[in-house]
Biopython code that builds the backbone (N, CA, C, O; Angstrom):
import numpy as np
from Bio.PDB.StructureBuilder import StructureBuilder

atoms = [
    (1, "UNK", "N", (21.900, 71.379, -4.988)),
    (1, "UNK", "CA", (21.785, 70.446, -6.113)),
    (1, "UNK", "C", (22.886, 69.406, -5.997)),
    (1, "UNK", "O", (24.070, 69.733, -5.910)),
    (2, "UNK", "N", (22.473, 68.154, -5.998)),
    (2, "UNK", "CA", (23.446, 67.066, -5.976)),
    (2, "UNK", "C", (23.101, 66.044, -7.051)),
    (2, "UNK", "O", (21.937, 65.703, -7.260)),
    (3, "UNK", "N", (24.128, 65.569, -7.720)),
    (3, "UNK", "CA", (23.972, 64.562, -8.762)),
    (3, "UNK", "C", (24.930, 63.428, -8.457)),
    (3, "UNK", "O", (26.137, 63.642, -8.344)),
    (4, "UNK", "N", (24.400, 62.230, -8.326)),
    (4, "UNK", "CA", (25.211, 61.069, -7.982)),
    (4, "UNK", "C", (25.149, 60.058, -9.116)),
    (4, "UNK", "O", (24.116, 59.432, -9.354)),
    (5, "UNK", "N", (26.258, 59.912, -9.804)),
    (5, "UNK", "CA", (26.319, 58.966, -10.922)),
    (5, "UNK", "C", (26.832, 57.615, -10.449)),
    (5, "UNK", "O", (27.668, 57.530, -9.548)),
    (6, "UNK", "N", (26.322, 56.571, -11.067)),
    (6, "UNK", "CA", (26.772, 55.220, -10.750)),
    (6, "UNK", "C", (26.580, 54.319, -11.960)),
    (6, "UNK", "O", (25.923, 54.700, -12.929)),
    (7, "UNK", "N", (27.148, 53.137, -11.901)),
    (7, "UNK", "CA", (26.927, 52.144, -12.941)),
    (7, "UNK", "C", (28.085, 51.905, -13.891)),
    (7, "UNK", "O", (28.004, 51.036, -14.759)),
    (8, "UNK", "N", (29.157, 52.661, -13.739)),
    (8, "UNK", "CA", (30.303, 52.438, -14.605)),
    (8, "UNK", "C", (30.989, 51.117, -14.299)),
    (8, "UNK", "O", (30.714, 50.474, -13.286)),
    (9, "UNK", "N", (31.881, 50.731, -15.191)),
    (9, "UNK", "CA", (32.607, 49.496, -14.986)),
    (9, "UNK", "C", (33.352, 49.089, -16.232)),
    (9, "UNK", "O", (33.514, 49.870, -17.169)),
    (10, "UNK", "N", (33.803, 47.854, -16.226)),
    (10, "UNK", "CA", (34.557, 47.286, -17.337)),
    (10, "UNK", "C", (33.657, 46.336, -18.116)),
    (10, "UNK", "O", (33.001, 45.472, -17.535)),
    (11, "UNK", "N", (33.631, 46.501, -19.425)),
    (11, "UNK", "CA", (32.796, 45.659, -20.273)),
    (11, "UNK", "C", (33.530, 45.415, -21.590)),
    (11, "UNK", "O", (34.328, 46.240, -22.034)),
    (12, "UNK", "N", (33.249, 44.282, -22.198)),
    (12, "UNK", "CA", (33.852, 43.987, -23.490)),
    (12, "UNK", "C", (33.108, 44.714, -24.601)),
    (12, "UNK", "O", (31.930, 45.044, -24.465)),
    (13, "UNK", "N", (33.804, 44.956, -25.689)),
    (13, "UNK", "CA", (33.180, 45.579, -26.847)),
    (13, "UNK", "C", (31.951, 44.777, -27.274)),
    (13, "UNK", "O", (31.972, 43.546, -27.308)),
    (14, "UNK", "N", (30.893, 45.498, -27.594)),
    (14, "UNK", "CA", (29.638, 44.859, -27.947)),
    (14, "UNK", "C", (28.704, 44.660, -26.765)),
    (14, "UNK", "O", (27.532, 44.327, -26.940)),
    (15, "UNK", "N", (29.216, 44.860, -25.584)),
    (15, "UNK", "CA", (28.413, 44.681, -24.386)),
    (15, "UNK", "C", (27.591, 45.907, -24.033)),
    (15, "UNK", "O", (27.532, 46.880, -24.784)),
    (16, "UNK", "N", (26.958, 45.833, -22.872)),
    (16, "UNK", "CA", (26.059, 46.908, -22.426)),
    (16, "UNK", "C", (26.360, 47.301, -20.983)),
    (16, "UNK", "O", (26.838, 46.501, -20.178)),
    (17, "UNK", "N", (26.064, 48.551, -20.693)),
    (17, "UNK", "CA", (26.109, 49.061, -19.331)),
    (17, "UNK", "C", (24.963, 50.037, -19.141)),
    (17, "UNK", "O", (24.486, 50.640, -20.102)),
    (18, "UNK", "N", (24.530, 50.187, -17.919)),
    (18, "UNK", "CA", (23.479, 51.147, -17.615)),
    (18, "UNK", "C", (23.992, 52.094, -16.540)),
    (18, "UNK", "O", (24.300, 51.682, -15.421)),
    (19, "UNK", "N", (24.077, 53.353, -16.894)),
    (19, "UNK", "CA", (24.469, 54.379, -15.935)),
    (19, "UNK", "C", (23.225, 54.996, -15.313)),
    (19, "UNK", "O", (22.193, 55.151, -15.968)),
    (20, "UNK", "N", (23.342, 55.342, -14.046)),
    (20, "UNK", "CA", (22.240, 55.996, -13.353)),
    (20, "UNK", "C", (22.716, 57.295, -12.728)),
    (20, "UNK", "O", (23.863, 57.416, -12.296)),
    (21, "UNK", "N", (21.815, 58.259, -12.689)),
    (21, "UNK", "CA", (22.105, 59.546, -12.069)),
    (21, "UNK", "C", (20.970, 59.832, -11.092)),
    (21, "UNK", "O", (19.818, 60.004, -11.490)),
    (22, "UNK", "N", (21.312, 59.879, -9.811)),
    (22, "UNK", "CA", (20.331, 60.189, -8.776)),
    (22, "UNK", "C", (20.437, 61.668, -8.443)),
    (22, "UNK", "O", (21.499, 62.150, -8.049)),
    (23, "UNK", "N", (19.338, 62.379, -8.602)),
    (23, "UNK", "CA", (19.312, 63.817, -8.357)),
    (23, "UNK", "C", (18.666, 64.116, -7.005)),
    (23, "UNK", "O", (17.710, 63.457, -6.598)),
    (24, "UNK", "N", (19.199, 65.107, -6.331)),
    (24, "UNK", "CA", (18.615, 65.520, -5.057)),
    (24, "UNK", "C", (18.827, 67.011, -4.862)),
    (24, "UNK", "O", (19.754, 67.604, -5.414)),
    (25, "UNK", "N", (17.955, 67.600, -4.072)),
    (25, "UNK", "CA", (18.094, 69.011, -3.765)),
    (25, "UNK", "C", (17.386, 69.939, -4.722)),
    (25, "UNK", "O", (17.452, 71.158, -4.569)),
    (26, "UNK", "N", (16.707, 69.379, -5.711)),
    (26, "UNK", "CA", (15.967, 70.230, -6.637)),
    (26, "UNK", "C", (14.846, 69.420, -7.283)),
    (26, "UNK", "O", (14.847, 68.189, -7.261)),
    (27, "UNK", "N", (13.897, 70.145, -7.856)),
    (27, "UNK", "CA", (12.777, 69.495, -8.538)),
    (27, "UNK", "C", (13.188, 69.157, -9.959)),
    (27, "UNK", "O", (13.530, 70.043, -10.743)),
    (28, "UNK", "N", (13.153, 67.886, -10.283)),
    (28, "UNK", "CA", (13.639, 67.432, -11.582)),
    (28, "UNK", "C", (12.861, 68.052, -12.733)),
    (28, "UNK", "O", (13.407, 68.245, -13.819)),
    (29, "UNK", "N", (11.594, 68.365, -12.504)),
    (29, "UNK", "CA", (10.739, 68.878, -13.569)),
    (29, "UNK", "C", (11.272, 70.158, -14.195)),
    (29, "UNK", "O", (10.967, 70.453, -15.351)),
    (30, "UNK", "N", (12.064, 70.920, -13.451)),
    (30, "UNK", "CA", (12.537, 72.211, -13.958)),
    (30, "UNK", "C", (13.920, 72.146, -14.597)),
    (30, "UNK", "O", (14.535, 73.173, -14.884)),
    (31, "UNK", "N", (14.396, 70.926, -14.813)),
    (31, "UNK", "CA", (15.753, 70.781, -15.305)),
    (31, "UNK", "C", (15.835, 69.805, -16.465)),
    (31, "UNK", "O", (14.946, 68.985, -16.696)),
    (32, "UNK", "N", (16.927, 69.930, -17.172)),
    (32, "UNK", "CA", (17.320, 68.929, -18.158)),
    (32, "UNK", "C", (18.539, 68.208, -17.586)),
    (32, "UNK", "O", (19.480, 68.838, -17.102)),
    (33, "UNK", "N", (18.505, 66.891, -17.649)),
    (33, "UNK", "CA", (19.603, 66.084, -17.116)),
    (33, "UNK", "C", (20.363, 65.468, -18.274)),
    (33, "UNK", "O", (19.769, 64.916, -19.200)),
    (34, "UNK", "N", (21.659, 65.564, -18.213)),
    (34, "UNK", "CA", (22.459, 65.063, -19.326)),
    (34, "UNK", "C", (23.672, 64.276, -18.870)),
    (34, "UNK", "O", (23.968, 64.160, -17.681)),
    (35, "UNK", "N", (24.351, 63.750, -19.852)),
    (35, "UNK", "CA", (25.589, 63.027, -19.632)),
    (35, "UNK", "C", (26.664, 63.602, -20.551)),
    (35, "UNK", "O", (26.449, 63.791, -21.749)),
    (36, "UNK", "N", (27.797, 63.867, -19.973)),
    (36, "UNK", "CA", (28.997, 64.229, -20.711)),
    (36, "UNK", "C", (30.029, 63.143, -20.452)),
    (36, "UNK", "O", (29.909, 62.366, -19.505)),
    (37, "UNK", "N", (31.027, 63.102, -21.294)),
    (37, "UNK", "CA", (32.117, 62.158, -21.061)),
    (37, "UNK", "C", (33.441, 62.787, -21.450)),
    (37, "UNK", "O", (33.508, 63.695, -22.279)),
    (38, "UNK", "N", (34.483, 62.278, -20.830)),
    (38, "UNK", "CA", (35.822, 62.736, -21.165)),
    (38, "UNK", "C", (36.750, 61.546, -21.211)),
    (38, "UNK", "O", (36.972, 60.861, -20.212)),
    (39, "UNK", "N", (37.285, 61.317, -22.393)),
    (39, "UNK", "CA", (38.238, 60.237, -22.593)),
    (39, "UNK", "C", (39.646, 60.766, -22.338)),
    (39, "UNK", "O", (39.882, 61.969, -22.442)),
    (40, "UNK", "N", (40.578, 59.882, -22.006)),
    (40, "UNK", "CA", (41.955, 60.322, -21.749)),
    (40, "UNK", "C", (42.527, 61.100, -22.925)),
    (40, "UNK", "O", (42.504, 60.634, -24.064)),
    (41, "UNK", "N", (43.041, 62.290, -22.634)),
    (41, "UNK", "CA", (43.664, 63.097, -23.666)),
    (41, "UNK", "C", (42.709, 63.802, -24.606)),
    (41, "UNK", "O", (43.138, 64.425, -25.577)),
    (42, "UNK", "N", (41.413, 63.709, -24.327)),
    (42, "UNK", "CA", (40.437, 64.334, -25.205)),
    (42, "UNK", "C", (39.598, 65.352, -24.441)),
    (42, "UNK", "O", (39.556, 65.362, -23.210)),
    (43, "UNK", "N", (38.936, 66.202, -25.211)),
    (43, "UNK", "CA", (38.066, 67.194, -24.588)),
    (43, "UNK", "C", (36.767, 66.544, -24.113)),
    (43, "UNK", "O", (36.347, 65.505, -24.622)),
    (44, "UNK", "N", (36.158, 67.173, -23.143)),
    (44, "UNK", "CA", (34.871, 66.705, -22.655)),
    (44, "UNK", "C", (33.821, 66.926, -23.743)),
    (44, "UNK", "O", (33.833, 67.953, -24.422)),
    (45, "UNK", "N", (32.914, 65.960, -23.909)),
    (45, "UNK", "CA", (31.889, 66.084, -24.933)),
    (45, "UNK", "C", (30.535, 65.658, -24.394)),
    (45, "UNK", "O", (30.433, 64.804, -23.513)),
    (46, "UNK", "N", (29.501, 66.275, -24.944)),
    (46, "UNK", "CA", (28.150, 65.901, -24.581)),
    (46, "UNK", "C", (27.782, 64.574, -25.214)),
    (46, "UNK", "O", (28.138, 64.310, -26.363)),
    (47, "UNK", "N", (27.076, 63.742, -24.476)),
    (47, "UNK", "CA", (26.668, 62.420, -24.940)),
    (47, "UNK", "C", (25.167, 62.369, -25.174)),
    (47, "UNK", "O", (24.714, 61.951, -26.239)),
    (48, "UNK", "N", (24.402, 62.790, -24.189)),
    (48, "UNK", "CA", (22.946, 62.711, -24.284)),
    (48, "UNK", "C", (22.328, 63.624, -23.235)),
    (48, "UNK", "O", (22.967, 64.001, -22.253)),
    (49, "UNK", "N", (21.062, 63.971, -23.474)),
    (49, "UNK", "CA", (20.376, 64.858, -22.552)),
    (49, "UNK", "C", (18.879, 64.617, -22.661)),
    (49, "UNK", "O", (18.379, 64.251, -23.724)),
    (50, "UNK", "N", (18.167, 64.824, -21.561)),
    (50, "UNK", "CA", (16.715, 64.686, -21.576)),
    (50, "UNK", "C", (16.097, 65.830, -20.772)),
    (50, "UNK", "O", (16.544, 66.152, -19.672)),
    (51, "UNK", "N", (15.067, 66.427, -21.345)),
    (51, "UNK", "CA", (14.321, 67.463, -20.643)),
    (51, "UNK", "C", (13.277, 66.772, -19.787)),
    (51, "UNK", "O", (12.387, 66.100, -20.309)),
    (52, "UNK", "N", (13.379, 66.931, -18.489)),
    (52, "UNK", "CA", (12.527, 66.179, -17.576)),
    (52, "UNK", "C", (11.046, 66.532, -17.731)),
    (52, "UNK", "O", (10.186, 65.674, -17.527)),
    (53, "UNK", "N", (10.740, 67.772, -18.086)),
    (53, "UNK", "CA", (9.339, 68.205, -18.140)),
    (53, "UNK", "C", (8.567, 67.586, -19.300)),
    (53, "UNK", "O", (7.373, 67.313, -19.175)),
    (54, "UNK", "N", (9.252, 67.360, -20.445)),
    (54, "UNK", "CA", (8.517, 66.845, -21.598)),
    (54, "UNK", "C", (9.159, 65.635, -22.258)),
    (54, "UNK", "O", (8.635, 65.106, -23.239)),
    (55, "UNK", "N", (10.289, 65.199, -21.723)),
    (55, "UNK", "CA", (10.907, 63.988, -22.244)),
    (55, "UNK", "C", (11.656, 64.140, -23.550)),
    (55, "UNK", "O", (12.054, 63.144, -24.153)),
    (56, "UNK", "N", (11.855, 65.368, -23.999)),
    (56, "UNK", "CA", (12.604, 65.571, -25.239)),
    (56, "UNK", "C", (14.057, 65.149, -25.011)),
    (56, "UNK", "O", (14.662, 65.480, -23.991)),
    (57, "UNK", "N", (14.597, 64.421, -25.973)),
    (57, "UNK", "CA", (15.948, 63.889, -25.811)),
    (57, "UNK", "C", (16.890, 64.405, -26.897)),
    (57, "UNK", "O", (16.468, 64.840, -27.969)),
    (58, "UNK", "N", (18.160, 64.340, -26.580)),
    (58, "UNK", "CA", (19.199, 64.691, -27.540)),
    (58, "UNK", "C", (20.323, 63.668, -27.404)),
    (58, "UNK", "O", (20.644, 63.224, -26.301)),
    (59, "UNK", "N", (20.917, 63.302, -28.539)),
    (59, "UNK", "CA", (22.041, 62.363, -28.533)),
    (59, "UNK", "C", (23.154, 62.884, -29.439)),
    (59, "UNK", "O", (22.895, 63.484, -30.482)),
    (60, "UNK", "N", (24.369, 62.649, -29.028)),
    (60, "UNK", "CA", (25.496, 62.905, -29.913)),
    (60, "UNK", "C", (25.442, 61.911, -31.062)),
    (60, "UNK", "O", (24.987, 60.781, -30.886)),
    (61, "UNK", "N", (25.900, 62.320, -32.227)),
    (61, "UNK", "CA", (25.871, 61.441, -33.394)),
    (61, "UNK", "C", (26.611, 60.122, -33.128)),
    (61, "UNK", "O", (26.237, 59.071, -33.647)),
    (62, "UNK", "N", (27.648, 60.200, -32.326)),
    (62, "UNK", "CA", (28.478, 59.015, -32.088)),
    (62, "UNK", "C", (27.766, 57.933, -31.279)),
    (62, "UNK", "O", (28.218, 56.788, -31.252)),
    (63, "UNK", "N", (26.660, 58.278, -30.622)),
    (63, "UNK", "CA", (25.967, 57.283, -29.795)),
    (63, "UNK", "C", (24.533, 57.027, -30.249)),
    (63, "UNK", "O", (23.851, 56.170, -29.686)),
    (64, "UNK", "N", (24.074, 57.752, -31.251)),
    (64, "UNK", "CA", (22.701, 57.557, -31.739)),
    (64, "UNK", "C", (22.485, 56.115, -32.164)),
    (64, "UNK", "O", (23.315, 55.522, -32.853)),
    (65, "UNK", "N", (21.363, 55.566, -31.744)),
    (65, "UNK", "CA", (21.041, 54.194, -32.090)),
    (65, "UNK", "C", (21.636, 53.163, -31.150)),
    (65, "UNK", "O", (21.284, 51.985, -31.213)),
    (66, "UNK", "N", (22.532, 53.599, -30.280)),
    (66, "UNK", "CA", (23.162, 52.669, -29.326)),
    (66, "UNK", "C", (22.820, 53.007, -27.872)),
    (66, "UNK", "O", (22.680, 52.110, -27.040)),
    (67, "UNK", "N", (22.690, 54.280, -27.576)),
    (67, "UNK", "CA", (22.410, 54.729, -26.211)),
    (67, "UNK", "C", (20.965, 55.211, -26.117)),
    (67, "UNK", "O", (20.414, 55.776, -27.062)),
    (68, "UNK", "N", (20.371, 54.973, -24.954)),
    (68, "UNK", "CA", (19.011, 55.452, -24.696)),
    (68, "UNK", "C", (18.963, 56.112, -23.324)),
    (68, "UNK", "O", (19.347, 55.511, -22.321)),
    (69, "UNK", "N", (18.490, 57.347, -23.289)),
    (69, "UNK", "CA", (18.367, 58.063, -22.027)),
    (69, "UNK", "C", (16.908, 58.081, -21.601)),
    (69, "UNK", "O", (16.012, 58.209, -22.435)),
    (70, "UNK", "N", (16.674, 57.951, -20.309)),
    (70, "UNK", "CA", (15.313, 57.965, -19.784)),
    (70, "UNK", "C", (15.307, 58.590, -18.393)),
    (70, "UNK", "O", (16.330, 58.631, -17.710)),
    (71, "UNK", "N", (14.153, 59.068, -17.993)),
    (71, "UNK", "CA", (14.051, 59.694, -16.674)),
    (71, "UNK", "C", (12.837, 59.179, -15.927)),
    (71, "UNK", "O", (11.796, 58.887, -16.516)),
    (72, "UNK", "N", (12.991, 59.078, -14.638)),
    (72, "UNK", "CA", (11.889, 58.751, -13.735)),
    (72, "UNK", "C", (11.795, 59.928, -12.780)),
    (72, "UNK", "O", (12.510, 59.993, -11.780)),
    (73, "UNK", "N", (10.909, 60.851, -13.101)),
    (73, "UNK", "CA", (10.844, 62.082, -12.327)),
    (73, "UNK", "C", (10.437, 61.839, -10.876)),
    (73, "UNK", "O", (10.903, 62.527, -9.968)),
    (74, "UNK", "N", (9.574, 60.867, -10.670)),
    (74, "UNK", "CA", (9.123, 60.579, -9.308)),
    (74, "UNK", "C", (10.284, 60.107, -8.440)),
    (74, "UNK", "O", (10.366, 60.449, -7.260)),
    (75, "UNK", "N", (11.167, 59.333, -9.022)),
    (75, "UNK", "CA", (12.326, 58.822, -8.295)),
    (75, "UNK", "C", (13.533, 59.740, -8.416)),
    (75, "UNK", "O", (14.572, 59.500, -7.801)),
    (76, "UNK", "N", (13.385, 60.804, -9.222)),
    (76, "UNK", "CA", (14.514, 61.722, -9.465)),
    (76, "UNK", "C", (15.731, 60.954, -9.952)),
    (76, "UNK", "O", (16.844, 61.118, -9.452)),
    (77, "UNK", "N", (15.486, 60.125, -10.928)),
    (77, "UNK", "CA", (16.548, 59.285, -11.453)),
    (77, "UNK", "C", (16.564, 59.376, -12.971)),
    (77, "UNK", "O", (15.519, 59.305, -13.618)),
    (78, "UNK", "N", (17.750, 59.533, -13.532)),
    (78, "UNK", "CA", (17.932, 59.506, -14.978)),
    (78, "UNK", "C", (18.910, 58.387, -15.303)),
    (78, "UNK", "O", (19.951, 58.253, -14.661)),
    (79, "UNK", "N", (18.566, 57.590, -16.302)),
    (79, "UNK", "CA", (19.406, 56.459, -16.676)),
    (79, "UNK", "C", (19.898, 56.616, -18.108)),
    (79, "UNK", "O", (19.240, 57.227, -18.951)),
    (80, "UNK", "N", (21.047, 56.059, -18.351)),
    (80, "UNK", "CA", (21.617, 56.009, -19.697)),
    (80, "UNK", "C", (21.947, 54.557, -20.005)),
    (80, "UNK", "O", (22.915, 54.003, -19.482)),
    (81, "UNK", "N", (21.139, 53.950, -20.853)),
    (81, "UNK", "CA", (21.386, 52.576, -21.279)),
    (81, "UNK", "C", (22.335, 52.609, -22.457)),
    (81, "UNK", "O", (22.032, 53.195, -23.497)),
    (82, "UNK", "N", (23.478, 51.983, -22.292)),
    (82, "UNK", "CA", (24.506, 52.003, -23.328)),
    (82, "UNK", "C", (24.665, 50.599, -23.898)),
    (82, "UNK", "O", (25.074, 49.675, -23.196)),
    (83, "UNK", "N", (24.340, 50.452, -25.167)),
    (83, "UNK", "CA", (24.420, 49.165, -25.847)),
    (83, "UNK", "C", (25.469, 49.208, -26.948)),
    (83, "UNK", "O", (25.913, 50.277, -27.365)),
    (84, "UNK", "N", (25.850, 48.036, -27.404)),
    (84, "UNK", "CA", (26.832, 47.922, -28.492)),
    (84, "UNK", "C", (28.048, 48.812, -28.220)),
    (84, "UNK", "O", (28.485, 49.576, -29.081)),
    (85, "UNK", "N", (28.565, 48.695, -27.042)),
    (85, "UNK", "CA", (29.670, 49.564, -26.633)),
    (85, "UNK", "C", (30.917, 49.297, -27.462)),
    (85, "UNK", "O", (31.201, 48.169, -27.866)),
    (86, "UNK", "N", (31.649, 50.381, -27.699)),
    (86, "UNK", "CA", (32.873, 50.332, -28.474)),
    (86, "UNK", "C", (34.035, 50.806, -27.604)),
    (86, "UNK", "O", (33.822, 51.538, -26.638)),
    (87, "UNK", "N", (35.242, 50.404, -27.928)),
    (87, "UNK", "CA", (36.396, 50.884, -27.156)),
    (87, "UNK", "C", (36.464, 52.414, -27.087)),
    (87, "UNK", "O", (36.917, 52.976, -26.090)),
    (88, "UNK", "N", (36.015, 53.074, -28.142)),
    (88, "UNK", "CA", (36.047, 54.535, -28.142)),
    (88, "UNK", "C", (35.010, 55.162, -27.210)),
    (88, "UNK", "O", (35.000, 56.380, -27.033)),
    (89, "UNK", "N", (34.142, 54.350, -26.614)),
    (89, "UNK", "CA", (33.225, 54.853, -25.598)),
    (89, "UNK", "C", (33.891, 54.928, -24.227)),
    (89, "UNK", "O", (33.309, 55.451, -23.277)),
    (90, "UNK", "N", (35.096, 54.410, -24.128)),
    (90, "UNK", "CA", (35.827, 54.458, -22.865)),
    (90, "UNK", "C", (36.048, 55.903, -22.434)),
    (90, "UNK", "O", (36.607, 56.708, -23.180)),
    (91, "UNK", "N", (35.604, 56.219, -21.227)),
    (91, "UNK", "CA", (35.699, 57.600, -20.736)),
    (91, "UNK", "C", (35.155, 57.653, -19.320)),
    (91, "UNK", "O", (34.550, 56.701, -18.828)),
    (92, "UNK", "N", (35.384, 58.777, -18.684)),
    (92, "UNK", "CA", (34.688, 59.090, -17.442)),
    (92, "UNK", "C", (33.398, 59.790, -17.839)),
    (92, "UNK", "O", (33.420, 60.774, -18.579)),
    (93, "UNK", "N", (32.292, 59.289, -17.355)),
    (93, "UNK", "CA", (30.978, 59.835, -17.683)),
    (93, "UNK", "C", (30.463, 60.667, -16.500)),
    (93, "UNK", "O", (30.488, 60.239, -15.346)),
    (94, "UNK", "N", (30.000, 61.865, -16.838)),
    (94, "UNK", "CA", (29.513, 62.800, -15.832)),
    (94, "UNK", "C", (28.030, 63.077, -16.025)),
    (94, "UNK", "O", (27.563, 63.277, -17.146)),
    (95, "UNK", "N", (27.312, 63.085, -14.937)),
    (95, "UNK", "CA", (25.908, 63.470, -14.938)),
    (95, "UNK", "C", (25.824, 64.984, -14.729)),
    (95, "UNK", "O", (26.528, 65.544, -13.888)),
    (96, "UNK", "N", (24.964, 65.631, -15.496)),
    (96, "UNK", "CA", (24.865, 67.095, -15.403)),
    (96, "UNK", "C", (23.403, 67.534, -15.328)),
    (96, "UNK", "O", (22.484, 66.779, -15.649)),
    (97, "UNK", "N", (23.224, 68.771, -14.894)),
    (97, "UNK", "CA", (21.881, 69.344, -14.843)),
    (97, "UNK", "C", (21.936, 70.787, -15.332)),
    (97, "UNK", "O", (22.851, 71.538, -14.993)),
    (98, "UNK", "N", (20.956, 71.155, -16.119)),
    (98, "UNK", "CA", (20.857, 72.544, -16.562)),
    (98, "UNK", "C", (19.397, 72.966, -16.502)),
    (98, "UNK", "O", (18.488, 72.138, -16.550)),
    (99, "UNK", "N", (19.199, 74.264, -16.397)),
    (99, "UNK", "CA", (17.848, 74.767, -16.216)),
    (99, "UNK", "C", (16.981, 74.535, -17.451)),
    (99, "UNK", "O", (17.304, 74.991, -18.548)),
    (100, "UNK", "N", (15.880, 73.822, -17.255)),
    (100, "UNK", "CA", (14.778, 73.649, -18.202)),
    (100, "UNK", "C", (15.099, 72.808, -19.444)),
    (100, "UNK", "O", (14.487, 71.757, -19.638)),
    (101, "UNK", "N", (16.046, 73.244, -20.292)),
    (101, "UNK", "CA", (16.230, 72.575, -21.574)),
    (101, "UNK", "C", (17.680, 72.175, -21.792)),
    (101, "UNK", "O", (18.592, 72.691, -21.146)),
    (102, "UNK", "N", (17.867, 71.256, -22.704)),
    (102, "UNK", "CA", (19.203, 70.805, -23.074)),
    (102, "UNK", "C", (19.848, 71.848, -23.982)),
    (102, "UNK", "O", (19.490, 71.981, -25.153)),
    (103, "UNK", "N", (20.794, 72.574, -23.425)),
    (103, "UNK", "CA", (21.469, 73.601, -24.208)),
    (103, "UNK", "C", (22.940, 73.285, -24.435)),
    (103, "UNK", "O", (23.618, 73.950, -25.218)),
    (104, "UNK", "N", (23.423, 72.262, -23.739)),
    (104, "UNK", "CA", (24.832, 71.910, -23.851)),
    (104, "UNK", "C", (25.734, 72.654, -22.896)),
    (104, "UNK", "O", (26.955, 72.500, -22.935)),
    (105, "UNK", "N", (25.134, 73.463, -22.035)),
    (105, "UNK", "CA", (25.917, 74.227, -21.058)),
    (105, "UNK", "C", (25.350, 73.942, -19.673)),
    (105, "UNK", "O", (24.478, 74.671, -19.200)),
    (106, "UNK", "N", (25.829, 72.900, -19.028)),
    (106, "UNK", "CA", (25.259, 72.530, -17.726)),
    (106, "UNK", "C", (25.512, 73.577, -16.644)),
    (106, "UNK", "O", (26.517, 74.288, -16.644)),
    (107, "UNK", "N", (24.563, 73.634, -15.733)),
    (107, "UNK", "CA", (24.719, 74.494, -14.564)),
    (107, "UNK", "C", (25.355, 73.735, -13.395)),
    (107, "UNK", "O", (26.008, 74.325, -12.534)),
    (108, "UNK", "N", (25.152, 72.429, -13.387)),
    (108, "UNK", "CA", (25.661, 71.614, -12.297)),
    (108, "UNK", "C", (26.286, 70.320, -12.843)),
    (108, "UNK", "O", (25.849, 69.770, -13.854)),
    (109, "UNK", "N", (27.312, 69.863, -12.141)),
    (109, "UNK", "CA", (28.009, 68.635, -12.522)),
    (109, "UNK", "C", (28.065, 67.700, -11.330)),
    (109, "UNK", "O", (28.271, 68.129, -10.195)),
    (110, "UNK", "N", (27.878, 66.415, -11.603)),
    (110, "UNK", "CA", (28.110, 65.414, -10.591)),
    (110, "UNK", "C", (29.515, 64.859, -10.720)),
    (110, "UNK", "O", (30.286, 65.274, -11.585)),
    (111, "UNK", "N", (29.834, 63.925, -9.859)),
    (111, "UNK", "CA", (31.144, 63.273, -9.987)),
    (111, "UNK", "C", (31.067, 62.271, -11.124)),
    (111, "UNK", "O", (29.973, 61.861, -11.511)),
    (112, "UNK", "N", (32.174, 61.880, -11.651)),
    (112, "UNK", "CA", (32.174, 60.981, -12.790)),
    (112, "UNK", "C", (32.149, 59.519, -12.391)),
    (112, "UNK", "O", (32.454, 59.151, -11.257)),
    (113, "UNK", "N", (31.776, 58.701, -13.358)),
    (113, "UNK", "CA", (31.857, 57.256, -13.217)),
    (113, "UNK", "C", (32.599, 56.719, -14.431)),
    (113, "UNK", "O", (32.300, 57.095, -15.565)),
    (114, "UNK", "N", (33.554, 55.851, -14.195)),
    (114, "UNK", "CA", (34.438, 55.390, -15.259)),
    (114, "UNK", "C", (33.826, 54.217, -16.014)),
    (114, "UNK", "O", (33.380, 53.235, -15.421)),
    (115, "UNK", "N", (33.819, 54.347, -17.333)),
    (115, "UNK", "CA", (33.390, 53.267, -18.219)),
    (115, "UNK", "C", (34.597, 52.853, -19.052)),
    (115, "UNK", "O", (35.211, 53.680, -19.726)),
    (116, "UNK", "N", (34.928, 51.581, -18.999)),
    (116, "UNK", "CA", (36.053, 51.059, -19.767)),
    (116, "UNK", "C", (35.542, 49.940, -20.662)),
    (116, "UNK", "O", (34.967, 48.962, -20.185)),
    (117, "UNK", "N", (35.760, 50.094, -21.965)),
    (117, "UNK", "CA", (35.328, 49.100, -22.935)),
    (117, "UNK", "C", (36.571, 48.461, -23.540)),
    (117, "UNK", "O", (37.371, 49.132, -24.192)),
    (118, "UNK", "N", (36.722, 47.186, -23.323)),
    (118, "UNK", "CA", (37.893, 46.480, -23.838)),
    (118, "UNK", "C", (37.608, 45.893, -25.210)),
    (118, "UNK", "O", (36.483, 45.499, -25.516)),
    (119, "UNK", "N", (38.637, 45.845, -26.018)),
    (119, "UNK", "CA", (38.470, 45.335, -27.392)),
    (119, "UNK", "C", (38.670, 43.827, -27.451)),
    (119, "UNK", "O", (38.567, 43.232, -28.523)),
]
sb = StructureBuilder()
sb.init_structure("model")
sb.init_model(0)
sb.init_chain("A")
sb.init_seg("    ")
for serial, (resi, resn, name, xyz) in enumerate(atoms, 1):
    if name == "N":
        sb.init_residue(resn, " ", resi, " ")
    sb.init_atom(name, np.array(xyz, "f"), 0.0, 1.0, " ", f" {name:<3s}", serial, name[0])
structure = sb.get_structure()
């Protein structure tokens, strides 16, 4: 199982970024793909998750209405569209995979991609 995250960068508050997670080595249909983040000095937290088999999604309250997660099972790609970014969204974002459903306990982690939101 390999997860390759990309798309991080520097953006001004109010701007947008799109993160992508390329999955390989497993069938996406049997997994839920999610995003966690860790800001400096803070604990890692779940951001969003999507069940690849049925498209059910989950969002942390802090990003509801601003972030949208989507999956392209044929391409084994999951994207996180982040809009109306705030400085508090600054963090390293990690792509994760867990068996079947979004439970908040990933089985696999990819490397992180840094998102920096300037005020």
